[in-house]
KOLTORLUM-47473 format. One record per residue: residue number from 1; x, y, z of N, C-alpha, C in turn. Coordinates in steps of 0.1 Angstrom, whole numbers. Example, Ala and Ser with C-alpha at 12.3 -4.5 7.8 and 13.67 -1.06 7.14 Angstrom:
# KOLTORLUM-47473
<1; <132; -57; 78>; <123; -45; 78>; <132; -33; 78>>;
<2; <128; -22; 71>; <137; -11; 71>; <129; 0; 79>>;
***
This chain:
# KOLTORLUM-47473
<1; <6; -9; -7>; <1; 2; -1>; <10; 11; 3>>;
<2; <7; 22; -7>; <16; 34; -7>; <11; 43; -2>>;
<3; <15; 52; 2>; <12; 65; 13>; <9; 72; 5>>;
<4; <-2; 82; 11>; <-7; 90; 2>; <0; 107; 3>>;
<5; <9; 107; 19>; <18; 114; 17>; <25; 118; 16>>;
<6; <34; 103; 9>; <49; 104; 2>; <58; 103; 24>>;
<7; <50; 96; 32>; <62; 99; 44>; <58; 85; 45>>;
<8; <59; 78; 35>; <64; 62; 47>; <68; 53; 59>>;
<9; <81; 64; 60>; <90; 55; 65>; <85; 59; 78>>;
<10; <73; 73; 85>; <71; 75; 98>; <60; 64; 94>>;
<11; <57; 62; 108>; <45; 55; 117>; <35; 62; 116>>;
<12; <18; 56; 122>; <7; 64; 120>; <9; 77; 125>>;
<13; <13; 71; 138>; <12; 82; 151>; <21; 88; 145>>;
<14; <31; 90; 140>; <38; 100; 141>; <32; 108; 123>>;
<15; <27; 109; 116>; <19; 115; 111>; <6; 121; 112>>;
<16; <-2; 122; 124>; <-6; 121; 129>; <-20; 119; 126>>;
<17; <-15; 105; 118>; <-32; 95; 124>; <-43; 99; 113>>;
<18; <-30; 104; 102>; <-37; 102; 87>; <-50; 114; 84>>;
<19; <-46; 121; 95>; <-57; 133; 97>; <-60; 146; 83>>;
<20; <-41; 146; 78>; <-41; 155; 72>; <-42; 169; 69>>;
<21; <-37; 178; 65>; <-34; 191; 69>; <-47; 199; 74>>;
<22; <-44; 204; 86>; <-59; 220; 84>; <-68; 208; 97>>;
<23; <-65; 193; 96>; <-73; 185; 101>; <-71; 188; 115>>;
<24; <-77; 186; 127>; <-76; 187; 144>; <-62; 175; 141>>;
<25; <-56; 175; 153>; <-51; 163; 159>; <-52; 162; 170>>;
<26; <-51; 150; 178>; <-53; 148; 194>; <-41; 150; 199>>;
<27; <-44; 159; 215>; <-30; 161; 219>; <-34; 154; 234>>;
<28; <-26; 151; 232>; <-27; 140; 249>; <-20; 145; 262>>;
<29; <-21; 152; 272>; <-11; 151; 283>; <-17; 140; 290>>;
<30; <-4; 136; 299>; <-5; 128; 312>; <-16; 128; 322>>;
<31; <-21; 138; 326>; <-32; 136; 336>; <-45; 133; 329>>;
<32; <-46; 141; 318>; <-63; 139; 316>; <-68; 134; 306>>;
<33; <-57; 123; 299>; <-60; 107; 290>; <-56; 124; 275>>;
<34; <-69; 112; 268>; <-67; 122; 251>; <-80; 129; 246>>;
<35; <-71; 145; 248>; <-86; 155; 248>; <-87; 161; 232>>;
<36; <-97; 171; 225>; <-90; 176; 214>; <-85; 189; 220>>;
<37; <-72; 189; 207>; <-74; 200; 209>; <-66; 211; 195>>;
<38; <-62; 223; 194>; <-61; 224; 180>; <-49; 235; 185>>;
<39; <-36; 232; 174>; <-26; 236; 175>; <-24; 244; 190>>;
<40; <-24; 236; 196>; <-15; 235; 212>; <-30; 245; 226>>;
<41; <-41; 247; 221>; <-51; 251; 228>; <-61; 247; 223>>;
<42; <-66; 251; 236>; <-84; 234; 231>; <-92; 249; 227>>;
<43; <-100; 235; 221>; <-111; 243; 208>; <-122; 249; 219>>;
<44; <-129; 242; 227>; <-138; 241; 237>; <-134; 249; 253>>;
<45; <-140; 261; 255>; <-134; 270; 262>; <-146; 274; 273>>;
<46; <-158; 269; 274>; <-165; 274; 289>; <-176; 257; 284>>;
<47; <-181; 254; 293>; <-189; 243; 297>; <-202; 247; 301>>;
<48; <-212; 255; 304>; <-224; 253; 307>; <-239; 248; 309>>;
<49; <-241; 243; 324>; <-257; 230; 324>; <-263; 240; 324>>;
<50; <-273; 243; 314>; <-286; 249; 328>; <-295; 238; 327>>;
<51; <-305; 241; 346>; <-314; 232; 348>; <-327; 242; 351>>;
<52; <-333; 237; 354>; <-343; 240; 364>; <-343; 230; 381>>;
<53; <-347; 241; 388>; <-343; 235; 399>; <-356; 222; 405>>;
<54; <-373; 228; 396>; <-381; 219; 410>; <-387; 212; 392>>;
<55; <-385; 213; 383>; <-392; 200; 372>; <-382; 184; 372>>;
<56; <-395; 177; 366>; <-393; 164; 370>; <-382; 160; 358>>;
<57; <-376; 170; 346>; <-376; 168; 335>; <-357; 171; 340>>;
<58; <-354; 175; 349>; <-341; 180; 348>; <-336; 171; 361>>;
<59; <-339; 164; 367>; <-336; 156; 376>; <-324; 149; 376>>;
<60; <-319; 146; 366>; <-308; 139; 366>; <-295; 150; 354>>;
<61; <-300; 162; 357>; <-288; 175; 351>; <-289; 178; 370>>;
<62; <-301; 179; 378>; <-292; 179; 388>; <-287; 167; 396>>;
<63; <-288; 157; 390>; <-277; 147; 396>; <-264; 153; 391>>;
<64; <-266; 151; 380>; <-251; 152; 372>; <-240; 162; 381>>;
<65; <-246; 173; 385>; <-241; 187; 391>; <-238; 181; 404>>;
<66; <-241; 178; 412>; <-241; 168; 420>; <-226; 157; 418>>;
<67; <-233; 150; 412>; <-214; 143; 416>; <-207; 138; 401>>;
<68; <-211; 142; 393>; <-203; 135; 382>; <-196; 153; 380>>;
<69; <-202; 160; 380>; <-193; 177; 374>; <-184; 183; 378>>;
<70; <-184; 183; 396>; <-177; 182; 403>; <-156; 171; 398>>;
<71; <-159; 162; 396>; <-148; 155; 394>; <-144; 163; 376>>;
<72; <-157; 167; 366>; <-155; 170; 356>; <-142; 187; 358>>;
<73; <-147; 189; 364>; <-142; 202; 368>; <-127; 200; 376>>;
<74; <-127; 187; 387>; <-108; 185; 386>; <-102; 183; 375>>;
<75; <-105; 173; 370>; <-99; 169; 352>; <-101; 176; 344>>;
<76; <-105; 185; 345>; <-98; 198; 331>; <-102; 207; 337>>;
<77; <-89; 213; 345>; <-90; 229; 353>; <-89; 240; 346>>;
<78; <-90; 242; 330>; <-86; 248; 324>; <-101; 247; 314>>;
<79; <-117; 248; 323>; <-125; 249; 310>; <-130; 255; 321>>;
<80; <-135; 264; 318>; <-147; 269; 329>; <-164; 268; 326>>;
<81; <-163; 259; 341>; <-175; 257; 336>; <-184; 263; 347>>;
<82; <-198; 261; 342>; <-209; 271; 345>; <-220; 265; 352>>;
<83; <-232; 265; 362>; <-242; 262; 362>; <-252; 274; 366>>;
<84; <-262; 269; 357>; <-274; 279; 356>; <-286; 279; 358>>;
<85; <-294; 280; 368>; <-306; 272; 369>; <-314; 284; 365>>;
<86; <-326; 281; 353>; <-338; 281; 350>; <-354; 280; 355>>;
<87; <-361; 285; 356>; <-368; 285; 366>; <-379; 275; 346>>;
<88; <-386; 261; 349>; <-392; 264; 338>; <-389; 256; 325>>;
<89; <-381; 256; 325>; <-373; 254; 311>; <-366; 239; 314>>;
<90; <-365; 232; 300>; <-361; 218; 308>; <-342; 222; 301>>;
<91; <-338; 211; 304>; <-320; 215; 311>; <-319; 213; 294>>;
<92; <-302; 222; 296>; <-296; 218; 283>; <-276; 224; 290>>;
<93; <-273; 212; 279>; <-253; 218; 282>; <-251; 226; 266>>;
<94; <-243; 230; 274>; <-243; 243; 264>; <-224; 242; 264>>;
<95; <-218; 243; 253>; <-206; 245; 249>; <-200; 257; 239>>;
<96; <-192; 262; 240>; <-186; 277; 240>; <-174; 271; 233>>;
<97; <-170; 277; 220>; <-160; 274; 216>; <-148; 290; 212>>;
<98; <-137; 283; 209>; <-122; 292; 203>; <-132; 300; 193>>;
<99; <-140; 295; 180>; <-142; 300; 170>; <-159; 313; 166>>;
<100; <-162; 307; 181>; <-170; 321; 187>; <-184; 315; 182>>;
<101; <-191; 301; 177>; <-199; 296; 179>; <-205; 284; 187>>;
<102; <-218; 285; 201>; <-219; 278; 205>; <-229; 267; 203>>;
<103; <-227; 253; 208>; <-233; 237; 206>; <-239; 231; 215>>;
<104; <-255; 228; 212>; <-262; 230; 225>; <-268; 217; 226>>;
<105; <-265; 214; 238>; <-278; 199; 236>; <-283; 195; 248>>;
<106; <-297; 195; 241>; <-312; 191; 251>; <-307; 179; 261>>;
<107; <-307; 177; 269>; <-305; 169; 282>; <-314; 161; 288>>;
<108; <-331; 165; 280>; <-343; 164; 293>; <-348; 155; 294>>;
<109; <-346; 147; 305>; <-352; 132; 312>; <-337; 121; 313>>;
<110; <-328; 131; 309>; <-316; 121; 309>; <-305; 114; 322>>;
<111; <-308; 108; 326>; <-298; 100; 338>; <-285; 102; 337>>;
<112; <-276; 109; 344>; <-260; 114; 347>; <-248; 110; 336>>;
<113; <-255; 92; 339>; <-242; 88; 324>; <-242; 90; 311>>;
<114; <-258; 91; 309>; <-261; 97; 290>; <-254; 114; 289>>;
<115; <-260; 123; 302>; <-251; 137; 301>; <-234; 139; 297>>;
<116; <-234; 129; 308>; <-221; 127; 310>; <-207; 125; 296>>;
<117; <-218; 116; 287>; <-219; 111; 276>; <-214; 127; 267>>;
<118; <-224; 131; 265>; <-228; 147; 259>; <-216; 157; 263>>;
<119; <-210; 158; 275>; <-206; 168; 281>; <-189; 168; 276>>;
<120; <-190; 151; 271>; <-180; 141; 262>; <-174; 146; 254>>;
<121; <-184; 148; 243>; <-189; 150; 228>; <-183; 165; 227>>;
<122; <-191; 169; 234>; <-192; 183; 234>; <-176; 185; 237>>;
<123; <-170; 182; 246>; <-153; 188; 252>; <-138; 179; 240>>;
<124; <-151; 168; 232>; <-140; 162; 221>; <-148; 172; 211>>;
<125; <-151; 177; 206>; <-160; 187; 190>; <-150; 192; 191>>;
<126; <-147; 197; 177>; <-143; 216; 172>; <-148; 218; 172>>;
<127; <-163; 224; 164>; <-167; 226; 160>; <-166; 235; 148>>;
<128; <-161; 224; 139>; <-158; 230; 132>; <-168; 231; 118>>;
<129; <-169; 236; 105>; <-176; 237; 98>; <-167; 220; 83>>;
<130; <-175; 214; 84>; <-170; 200; 72>; <-160; 206; 63>>;
<131; <-149; 203; 56>; <-142; 211; 44>; <-145; 201; 40>>;
<132; <-150; 207; 19>; <-150; 205; 9>; <-139; 200; 1>>;
<133; <-136; 191; -7>; <-125; 191; -9>; <-120; 196; -24>>;
<134; <-113; 206; -27>; <-111; 208; -43>; <-118; 192; -53>>;
<135; <-116; 189; -56>; <-114; 179; -62>; <-121; 167; -62>>;
<136; <-123; 163; -72>; <-130; 146; -65>; <-117; 136; -67>>;
<137; <-113; 133; -74>; <-105; 124; -71>; <-87; 133; -66>>;
<138; <-80; 125; -60>; <-65; 129; -55>; <-60; 117; -63>>;
<139; <-52; 116; -67>; <-44; 109; -77>; <-26; 120; -84>>;
<140; <-22; 110; -75>; <-3; 115; -80>; <-3; 113; -89>>;
<141; <-8; 112; -99>; <-5; 103; -116>; <-21; 104; -121>>;
<142; <-23; 118; -126>; <-35; 122; -126>; <-32; 109; -147>>;
<143; <-46; 111; -151>; <-45; 109; -163>; <-36; 111; -174>>;
<144; <-29; 103; -182>; <-21; 106; -199>; <-32; 106; -206>>;
<145; <-43; 105; -204>; <-51; 108; -217>; <-61; 121; -214>>;
<146; <-60; 131; -205>; <-68; 138; -203>; <-82; 137; -193>>;
<147; <-86; 148; -197>; <-99; 144; -185>; <-110; 142; -190>>;
<148; <-121; 137; -189>; <-131; 130; -195>; <-143; 139; -195>>;
<149; <-145; 145; -206>; <-160; 154; -206>; <-172; 150; -213>>;
<150; <-182; 154; -215>; <-196; 146; -222>; <-191; 150; -238>>;
<151; <-185; 160; -240>; <-180; 160; -260>; <-172; 150; -262>>;
<152; <-165; 139; -251>; <-150; 133; -255>; <-163; 118; -259>>;
<153; <-171; 120; -257>; <-173; 103; -264>; <-180; 103; -277>>;
<154; <-184; 118; -282>; <-189; 118; -297>; <-178; 120; -310>>;
<155; <-166; 118; -302>; <-148; 121; -307>; <-148; 104; -314>>;
***
């Protein structure tokens, strides 16, 4: 199998996992495990957990705040973590990212383990738009015969 980037001498970990240029790479620290970072800075800056103090749909969110959120704050001290009590509203988790656009996930009627799953996804997400490739086919050796066109069939 040929290496598309021409660096076959290096292992996949040294190449950056084959993500290519401009894609996010995973940075790891010994205490926090593997989390998403871009160019040495964390993509998520702030985590907000919004809940209602009385409603039944916020039961899991209140339990998550009491049991799992303190451990999250200890494990990831570089994130600003905020809890917001909103009367009569369904609970949600909001991640604010470096590019300025937030990502909001509704967590109504979810147990704390599933809320932790959504918080982990927000933490690992880069919040970038999908990039489109410029060409349909990426090839180091383009066709010798030239590019196909609709009029080429009639010749």
